[in-house]
C-alpha positions in Angstrom: 50.8 -43.5 10.1 47.3 -44.7 11.1 44.5 -42.8 9.3 41.1 -42.7 10.8 38.0 -42.3 8.7 37.6 -38.6 7.9 41.4 -37.9 7.9 42.9 -36.2 4.9 46.2 -36.8 3.3 47.7 -33.8 5.0 47.0 -35.4 8.4 44.3 -33.0 9.6 41.1 -34.4 10.8 37.9 -32.8 9.5 34.6 -33.0 11.4 32.0 -33.3 8.7 29.2 -33.1 11.3 29.9 -29.5 11.9 30.3 -28.7 8.2 27.4 -30.6 6.6 24.3 -29.1 8.5 25.0 -25.5 7.5 25.8 -26.4 3.9 22.7 -28.7 3.8 20.5 -25.9 5.2 21.8 -23.4 2.7 21.1 -25.8 -0.2 17.6 -26.5 1.1 16.8 -22.8 1.5 18.1 -22.0 -1.9 16.0 -24.8 -3.4 12.9 -23.6 -1.5 13.4 -20.0 -2.7 13.8 -21.1 -6.3 10.8 -23.4 -6.1 8.7 -20.7 -4.4 9.4 -18.3 -7.3 8.7 -20.8 -10.0 5.6 -22.2 -8.2 4.1 -18.7 -8.1 4.5 -18.4 -11.8 6.2 -15.0 -11.4 9.6 -13.8 -10.6 8.9 -10.1 -10.2 6.6 -8.1 -8.0 3.1 -7.8 -9.3 2.3 -4.6 -11.1 0.2 -2.1 -9.1 -3.2 -1.3 -10.5 -3.2 1.7 -12.7 -4.8 4.8 -11.3 -8.0 5.9 -13.1 -7.2 9.2 -14.7 -10.0 11.7 -14.3 -9.5 15.2 -15.9 -9.9 18.1 -13.4 -12.5 20.7 -14.0 -12.4 24.4 -13.0 -10.7 25.3 -9.7 -13.1 25.8 -6.7 -13.1 28.9 -4.5 -10.2 27.4 -2.5 -8.0 27.2 -5.7 -8.3 23.4 -6.0 -9.8 21.8 -9.1 -13.2 20.2 -8.7 -14.6 16.8 -9.7 -18.3 16.1 -10.1 -19.8 13.4 -8.0 -20.7 11.4 -11.1 -17.1 11.5 -12.3 -15.7 9.9 -9.2 -14.9 6.2 -9.4 -17.7 3.9 -8.1 -15.6 3.0 -5.1 -15.3 6.7 -4.1 -19.0 7.2 -4.4 -19.4 4.2 -2.1 -17.0 5.7 0.4 -19.0 9.0 0.4 -22.1 7.0 1.2 -20.3 5.4 4.1 -19.2 8.8 5.4 -22.7 10.1 5.2 -24.1 7.2 7.1 -21.3 6.9 9.6 -19.9 3.6 8.4 -19.1 0.8 9.0 -15.8 1.5 7.3 -13.6 -1.3 5.8 -10.3 0.0 7.3 -9.4 0.8 10.9 -7.6 4.0 9.8 -10.9 5.4 8.2 -12.1 8.4 10.1 -8.7 9.3 11.6 -7.4 12.8 11.7 -5.8 14.0 8.4 -3.0 16.4 9.4 -2.8 18.2 6.0 1.0 18.1 6.3 1.2 18.6 2.5 -0.6 22.0 3.0 -2.6 21.4 -0.2 -6.0 21.9 1.5 -7.1 25.1 3.1 -5.4 25.7 6.5 -7.6 24.6 9.4 -7.1 23.6 13.0 -5.9 20.1 13.7 -8.8 17.7 13.8 -10.8 19.6 11.2 -10.1 17.0 8.4 -10.7 13.3 8.5 -9.4 10.7 6.0 -11.2 7.7 4.5 -9.9 5.0 2.2 -11.3 4.6 -1.3 -11.0 0.8 -2.0 -8.7 0.1 -5.0 -9.6 -3.1 -6.8 -6.6 -5.4 -7.0 -4.6 -3.7 -4.3 -3.3 -5.8 -1.5 -3.2 -2.7 0.9 -5.2 0.5 1.3 -4.0 1.8 -2.1 -3.5 5.5 -2.8 -7.0 6.7 -3.2 -8.6 8.7 -0.3 -11.5 11.1 0.5 -10.7 13.8 3.0 -13.7 15.3 4.7 -13.8 18.7 6.3 -15.8 19.4 9.4 -17.7 22.1 7.4 -19.0 19.5 4.9 -16.5 19.9 2.2 -15.0 16.7 0.6 -11.8 16.2 -1.3 -10.7 13.3 -3.5 -7.1 12.2 -4.1 -6.0 9.3 -6.2 -2.3 9.8 -5.7 -1.9 9.5 -1.9 -2.2 13.2 -1.1 0.0 14.5 -3.9 -3.0 16.4 -5.3 -6.6 17.0 -4.4 -9.9 17.8 -6.2 -12.8 19.2 -4.3 -15.9 17.0 -4.8 -18.8 18.9 -6.3 -22.0 17.2 -5.0 
């Protein structure tokens, strides 16, 4: 029995050219994934910045608690300044219609409310903080992405 290179004892011929590239690719990808995690110095997702806890004051006439302008985070006061001057705003979604789907704000016609991002230091995205402005001049602050609102007392 003549055996060619690559033949096995059982007589079947193996083509290592078709077997090696996928195996080699899998080993390389695994090594890159492991190296990438150790090179970053972290193996878990980064912790989100902690929301600043601001105690609510008495409810406003609309039943929502109020927050005084001076009690807002510095970034929220900066966003209010941008709203007053008409921008420029840091995010393309700033100034878009807020639909009030949560129905936590007083019911108004669509387009009455506009939303604006309050920059969250350390966040890689827009974060959870917003100011919602009503066409009548009222402003609301949320630091939990619309789960609750406080009317801004200016």
